[in-house]
PALO-700113 format. One record per atom (N, C-alpha, C, CB): atom name; residue number from 1; x negated, y negated, z. Coordinates in steps of 0.02 Angstrom, whole numbers, plus 50000, padded with zeros to 5 digits. Each point is the difference from the previous one (the first is absolute). Glycine has a CB too. Example, Ala and Ser with C-alpha at 12.3 -4.5 7.8 and 13.67 -1.06 7.14 Angstrom:
# PALO-700113
PT,N,1,49340,50284,50390
PT,CA,1,50045,49941,50000
PT,C,1,49955,49940,50000
PT,CB,1,50095,50059,50062
PT,N,2,49923,49888,49902
PT,CA,2,49958,49941,50003
PT,C,2,50039,49945,50037
PT,CB,2,49941,50032,49892
END
This chain:
# PALO-700113
PT,N,1,49021,48130,51327
PT,CA,1,50024,50068,49998
PT,C,1,50032,50013,49932
PT,CB,1,50019,50000,50125
PT,N,2,49962,50055,49845
PT,CA,2,50025,50017,49933
PT,C,2,50065,50039,50004
PT,CB,2,49882,50001,49956
PT,N,3,50165,49978,50003
PT,CA,3,50066,50033,49999
PT,C,3,49995,50064,49958
PT,CB,3,50060,49888,50013
PT,N,4,49968,50165,50013
PT,CA,4,49999,50064,49965
PT,C,4,50067,50009,49964
PT,CB,4,49919,50050,50084
PT,N,5,50077,49961,49852
PT,CA,5,50060,50011,49961
PT,C,5,50003,50074,49981
PT,CB,5,49998,49880,49955
PT,N,6,50047,50156,50074
PT,CA,6,50007,50072,49989
PT,C,6,50021,50014,49928
PT,CB,6,50029,50016,50121
PT,N,7,50008,49940,49849
PT,CA,7,50024,50012,49932
PT,C,7,49944,50000,49948
PT,CB,7,50108,49948,50034
PT,N,8,49834,50024,49984
PT,CA,8,49944,49998,49953
PT,C,8,49966,50068,49992
PT,CB,8,49984,49880,50030
PT,N,9,50023,50162,50020
PT,CA,9,49968,50065,49996
PT,C,9,50040,50045,49954
PT,CB,9,49954,49987,50117
PT,N,10,50010,50044,49837
PT,CA,10,50033,50046,49954
PT,C,10,49991,50071,50026
PT,CB,10,49981,49922,49901
PT,N,11,50074,50114,50099
PT,CA,11,49999,50068,50023
PT,C,11,50009,50045,49939
PT,CB,11,50046,49968,50114
PT,N,12,49910,50080,49879
PT,CA,12,50003,50046,49943
PT,C,12,50050,50056,50017
PT,CB,12,49880,49974,49966
PT,N,13,50177,50025,50001
PT,CA,13,50052,50050,50012
PT,C,13,50006,50049,49942
PT,CB,13,50061,49917,50071
PT,N,14,49892,50080,49882
PT,CA,14,50005,50042,49941
PT,C,14,50002,50075,50017
PT,CB,14,49940,49911,49936
PT,N,15,50021,50111,50114
PT,CA,15,50001,50070,50019
PT,C,15,50068,50021,50027
PT,CB,15,49878,49993,50026
PT,N,16,50154,49961,50011
PT,CA,16,50067,50014,50026
PT,C,16,50050,50008,49943
PT,CB,16,49972,49936,50104
PT,N,17,50023,50021,49845
PT,CA,17,50045,50005,49943
PT,C,17,49988,50064,49961
PT,CB,17,50003,49875,49993
PT,N,18,49934,50144,49999
PT,CA,18,49984,50062,49964
PT,C,18,50031,50060,50036
PT,CB,18,49892,49949,49958
PT,N,19,50101,50051,50108
PT,CA,19,50028,50055,50040
PT,C,19,50076,50000,49995
PT,CB,19,49903,49994,50079
PT,N,20,50127,49947,49921
PT,CA,20,50073,49994,49994
PT,C,20,50024,50028,49933
PT,CB,20,49998,49899,50074
PT,N,21,49968,50081,49871
PT,CA,21,50020,50023,49934
PT,C,21,49994,50076,49994
PT,CB,21,49964,49890,49952
PT,N,22,49983,50139,50076
PT,CA,22,49992,50073,49998
PT,C,22,50055,50034,50040
PT,CB,22,49876,49986,49986
PT,N,23,50137,49988,50074
PT,CA,23,50052,50030,50043
PT,C,23,50068,49995,49967
PT,CB,23,49933,49970,50102
PT,N,24,50082,49973,49868
PT,CA,24,50064,49990,49965
PT,C,24,50004,50047,49940
PT,CB,24,50003,49880,50037
PT,N,25,49942,50128,49926
PT,CA,25,49999,50046,49943
PT,C,25,50012,50072,50022
PT,CB,25,49922,49923,49942
PT,N,26,50045,50097,50113
PT,CA,26,50010,50068,50027
PT,C,26,50073,50012,50018
PT,CB,26,49882,49999,50043
PT,N,27,50148,49951,49989
PT,CA,27,50070,50006,50020
PT,C,27,50045,50007,49939
PT,CB,27,49976,49931,50102
PT,N,28,50012,50029,49847
PT,CA,28,50041,50002,49939
PT,C,28,49993,50066,49964
PT,CB,28,49989,49877,49990
PT,N,29,49951,50152,50009
PT,CA,29,49990,50065,49968
PT,C,29,50039,50053,50038
PT,CB,29,49885,49965,49959
PT,N,30,50110,50033,50107
PT,CA,30,50037,50048,50041
PT,C,30,50075,49994,49989
PT,CB,30,49908,49996,50086
PT,N,31,50116,49943,49911
PT,CA,31,50071,49988,49988
PT,C,31,50021,50025,49931
PT,CB,31,49995,49900,50075
PT,N,32,49962,50091,49876
PT,CA,32,50016,50024,49932
PT,C,32,50004,50076,49998
PT,CB,32,49942,49899,49951
PT,N,33,50016,50134,50089
PT,CA,33,50002,50073,50003
PT,C,33,50067,50024,50027
PT,CB,33,49876,50003,50017
PT,N,34,50152,49962,50032
PT,CA,34,50066,50018,50026
PT,C,34,50054,49992,49947
PT,CB,34,49964,49965,50114
PT,N,35,50032,49981,49848
PT,CA,35,50049,49989,49946
PT,C,35,49991,50052,49945
PT,CB,35,50002,49877,50026
PT,N,36,49937,50142,49960
PT,CA,36,49987,50051,49949
PT,C,36,50031,50067,50021
PT,CB,36,49893,49941,49967
PT,N,37,50098,50076,50097
PT,CA,37,50029,50063,50026
PT,C,37,50076,50000,49995
PT,CB,37,49902,50011,50078
PT,N,38,50128,49930,49927
PT,CA,38,50073,49994,49994
PT,C,38,50022,49989,49928
PT,CB,38,50002,49953,50116
PT,N,39,49952,50057,49837
PT,CA,39,50013,49993,49928
PT,C,39,50022,49930,49980
PT,CB,39,50030,50119,49999
PT,N,40,49947,49831,50038
PT,CA,40,50012,49930,49984
PT,C,40,49936,49974,49965
PT,CB,40,50081,49982,50100
PT,N,41,49911,50040,49837
PT,CA,41,49938,49989,49965
PT,C,41,49987,49927,49983
PT,CB,41,50012,50113,49954
PT,N,42,50041,49851,50028
PT,CA,42,49992,49930,49983
PT,C,42,49975,49960,50060
PT,CB,42,50091,50010,49914
PT,N,43,49939,50003,50144
PT,CA,43,49979,49965,50062
PT,C,43,49928,50020,50018
PT,CB,43,50120,49997,50040
PT,N,44,49863,50066,49950
PT,CA,44,49932,50022,50014
PT,C,44,49950,49962,49956
PT,CB,44,50043,50114,50032
PT,N,45,49974,49877,49904
PT,CA,45,49957,49962,49955
PT,C,45,49993,49927,50022
PT,CB,45,50034,50076,49906
PT,N,46,50021,49894,50114
PT,CA,46,49998,49930,50023
PT,C,46,49952,49993,50060
PT,CB,46,50119,49983,49959
PT,N,47,49887,50064,50088
PT,CA,47,49958,49998,50060
PT,C,47,49926,50013,49984
PT,CB,47,50098,50037,50067
PT,N,48,49889,50009,49887
PT,CA,48,49931,50012,49979
PT,C,48,49970,49940,49965
PT,CB,48,50027,50121,49989
PT,N,49,50014,49844,49973
PT,CA,49,49976,49938,49968
PT,C,49,49981,49948,50052
PT,CB,49,50074,50025,49900
PT,N,50,49968,49968,50151
PT,CA,50,49985,49953,50054
PT,C,50,49937,50021,50038
PT,CB,50,50122,49974,50011
PT,N,51,49871,50091,50001
PT,CA,51,49941,50026,50034
PT,C,51,49937,49985,49959
PT,CB,51,50069,50090,50054
PT,N,52,49935,49921,49881
PT,CA,52,49944,49986,49956
PT,C,52,49978,49927,50006
PT,CB,52,50040,50089,49921
PT,N,53,50009,49866,50080
PT,CA,53,49984,49929,50007
PT,C,53,49967,49984,50067
PT,CB,53,50096,49974,49925
PT,N,54,49927,50059,50128
PT,CA,54,49970,49989,50066
PT,C,54,49928,50025,50001
PT,CB,54,50114,50011,50054
PT,N,55,49875,50049,49919
PT,CA,55,49933,50027,49997
PT,C,55,49954,49956,49958
PT,CB,55,50047,50116,50014
PT,N,56,49978,49857,49932
PT,CA,56,49961,49957,49957
PT,C,56,49980,49936,50037
PT,CB,56,50058,50046,49898
PT,N,57,49990,49925,50137
PT,CA,57,49986,49939,50040
PT,C,57,49948,50014,50054
PT,CB,57,50116,49958,49977
PT,N,58,49889,50103,50052
PT,CA,58,49954,50019,50053
PT,C,58,49935,50029,49976
PT,CB,58,50098,50019,50069
PT,N,59,49892,49981,49865
PT,CA,59,49939,50027,49969
PT,C,59,49987,50072,50018
PT,CB,59,49954,49885,50001
PT,N,60,50100,50154,50003
PT,CA,60,49995,50072,50014
PT,C,60,50007,50036,49933
PT,CB,60,50049,49988,50118
PT,N,61,49897,50015,49845
PT,CA,61,50003,50024,49931
PT,C,61,50018,50074,49995
PT,CB,61,49916,49914,49971
PT,N,62,50057,50127,50073
PT,CA,62,50016,50072,49996
PT,C,62,50074,50013,50013
PT,CB,62,49883,50026,50037
PT,N,63,50144,49942,50015
PT,CA,63,50071,50007,50015
PT,C,63,50043,49973,49944
PT,CB,63,49974,49992,50122
PT,N,64,50005,49952,49848
PT,CA,64,50038,49971,49945
PT,C,64,50002,50048,49941
PT,CB,64,49967,49884,50038
PT,N,65,49977,50147,49946
PT,CA,65,49998,50047,49944
PT,C,65,50042,50062,50014
PT,CB,65,49886,49958,49971
PT,N,66,50111,50068,50090
PT,CA,66,50041,50058,50018
PT,C,66,50075,49983,49995
PT,CB,66,49909,50040,50076
PT,N,67,50109,49901,49945
PT,CA,67,50070,49977,49997
PT,C,67,50022,49992,49928
PT,CB,67,49987,49943,50111
PT,N,68,49970,50029,49848
PT,CA,68,50015,49991,49929
PT,C,68,50011,50069,49967
PT,CB,68,49932,49892,49998
PT,N,69,50026,50156,50020
PT,CA,69,50006,50067,49972
PT,C,69,50066,50033,50021
PT,CB,69,49875,50011,50001
PT,N,70,50145,49981,50062
PT,CA,70,50065,50027,50023
PT,C,70,50057,49967,49961
PT,CB,70,49952,50021,50115
PT,N,71,50043,49913,49876
PT,CA,71,50051,49963,49964
PT,C,71,50007,50029,49929
PT,CB,71,49974,49896,50068
PT,N,72,49970,50113,49898
PT,CA,72,50001,50025,49931
PT,C,72,50029,50071,49996
PT,CB,72,49900,49928,49974
PT,N,73,50082,50114,50075
PT,CA,73,50025,50069,50001
PT,C,73,50076,50001,50007
PT,CB,73,49892,50039,50050
PT,N,74,50134,49922,49997
PT,CA,74,50073,49998,50010
PT,C,74,50035,49972,49939
PT,CB,74,49982,49986,50124
PT,N,75,49990,49961,49848
PT,CA,75,50030,49968,49942
PT,C,75,50002,50048,49940
PT,CB,75,49960,49888,50041
PT,N,76,49986,50148,49948
PT,CA,76,49997,50046,49943
PT,C,76,50045,50060,50011
PT,CB,76,49883,49964,49978
PT,N,77,50122,50060,50083
PT,CA,77,50040,50059,50015
PT,C,77,50075,49986,50000
PT,CB,77,49905,50043,50067
PT,N,78,50115,49902,49963
PT,CA,78,50071,49987,50012
PT,C,78,50030,49946,49956
PT,CB,78,49981,50036,50115
PT,N,79,49979,49928,49847
PT,CA,79,50025,49947,49957
PT,C,79,49969,50005,49930
PT,CB,79,50017,49926,50101
PT,N,80,49984,50134,49871
PT,CA,80,49969,50013,49935
PT,C,80,50033,49959,49944
PT,CB,80,49972,50114,50040
PT,N,81,50094,49880,49962
PT,CA,81,50037,49969,49945
PT,C,81,50005,49925,50004
PT,CB,81,50064,50104,49994
PT,N,82,49910,49866,50059
PT,CA,82,50008,49927,50008
PT,C,82,49940,49962,49977
PT,CB,82,50074,50021,50095
END
Protein backbone atom coordinates (compact mmCIF):
# COMPACT_ATOMS: atom_id res chain seq x y z
CA UNK A 1 0.00 0.00 0.00
CA UNK A 2 1.39 3.37 -1.03
CA UNK A 3 1.50 6.16 1.52
CA UNK A 4 -0.11 9.41 0.43
CA UNK A 5 1.70 12.55 1.43
CA UNK A 6 -0.62 15.53 1.27
CA UNK A 7 2.25 17.99 1.63
CA UNK A 8 3.64 16.92 -1.75
CA UNK A 9 0.66 18.31 -3.61
CA UNK A 10 1.15 21.89 -4.69
CA UNK A 11 -1.85 24.13 -4.64
CA UNK A 12 -1.88 27.14 -6.94
CA UNK A 13 -3.01 30.09 -4.82
CA UNK A 14 -1.78 32.82 -7.16
CA UNK A 15 -5.33 33.77 -8.23
CA UNK A 16 -6.29 34.16 -4.58
CA UNK A 17 -3.33 36.46 -3.96
CA UNK A 18 -4.13 38.52 -7.05
CA UNK A 19 -7.70 38.97 -5.84
CA UNK A 20 -6.44 39.87 -2.36
CA UNK A 21 -4.05 42.51 -3.70
CA UNK A 22 -6.79 44.08 -5.84
CA UNK A 23 -9.28 44.10 -2.96
CA UNK A 24 -6.68 45.60 -0.62
CA UNK A 25 -5.79 48.23 -3.24
CA UNK A 26 -9.47 49.13 -3.69
CA UNK A 27 -9.86 49.51 0.06
CA UNK A 28 -6.79 51.74 0.34
CA UNK A 29 -7.98 53.98 -2.51
CA UNK A 30 -11.37 54.34 -0.84
CA UNK A 31 -9.70 55.15 2.47
CA UNK A 32 -7.47 57.74 0.79
CA UNK A 33 -10.55 59.42 -0.67
CA UNK A 34 -11.95 59.86 2.85
CA UNK A 35 -8.70 61.43 4.03
CA UNK A 36 -8.64 63.67 0.95
CA UNK A 37 -12.17 64.89 1.71
CA UNK A 38 -10.99 65.73 5.24
CA UNK A 39 -8.06 67.68 3.76
CA UNK A 40 -5.52 65.20 5.12
CA UNK A 41 -3.52 65.25 1.91
CA UNK A 42 -0.32 63.70 3.23
CA UNK A 43 -2.21 60.68 4.60
CA UNK A 44 -4.13 60.39 1.32
CA UNK A 45 -0.82 60.26 -0.57
CA UNK A 46 0.55 57.59 1.78
CA UNK A 47 -2.53 55.44 1.24
CA UNK A 48 -2.45 55.90 -2.53
CA UNK A 49 1.19 54.84 -2.53
CA UNK A 50 0.27 51.68 -0.63
CA UNK A 51 -2.63 51.04 -3.01
CA UNK A 52 -0.31 51.43 -5.99
CA UNK A 53 2.01 48.81 -4.52
CA UNK A 54 -0.90 46.42 -3.94
CA UNK A 55 -2.15 46.86 -7.50
CA UNK A 56 1.36 46.32 -8.84
CA UNK A 57 1.75 43.10 -6.85
CA UNK A 58 -1.64 41.96 -8.10
CA UNK A 59 -0.75 42.84 -11.70
CA UNK A 60 -3.68 45.27 -11.95
CA UNK A 61 -1.99 47.66 -14.34
CA UNK A 62 -4.99 49.86 -15.13
CA UNK A 63 -5.81 50.41 -11.46
CA UNK A 64 -2.13 51.04 -10.69
CA UNK A 65 -1.92 53.72 -13.39
CA UNK A 66 -5.15 55.39 -12.22
CA UNK A 67 -3.83 55.42 -8.65
CA UNK A 68 -0.50 56.84 -9.77
CA UNK A 69 -2.33 59.60 -11.65
CA UNK A 70 -4.41 60.48 -8.56
CA UNK A 71 -1.22 60.55 -6.49
CA UNK A 72 0.48 62.93 -8.96
CA UNK A 73 -2.58 65.23 -9.11
CA UNK A 74 -2.79 65.58 -5.33
CA UNK A 75 0.96 66.07 -5.01
CA UNK A 76 1.05 68.76 -7.70
CA UNK A 77 -2.02 70.56 -6.38
CA UNK A 78 -1.33 70.52 -2.64
CA UNK A 79 2.45 70.13 -2.37
CA UNK A 80 3.77 72.46 -5.08
CA UNK A 81 6.59 73.91 -2.97
CA UNK A 82 7.97 70.62 -1.64
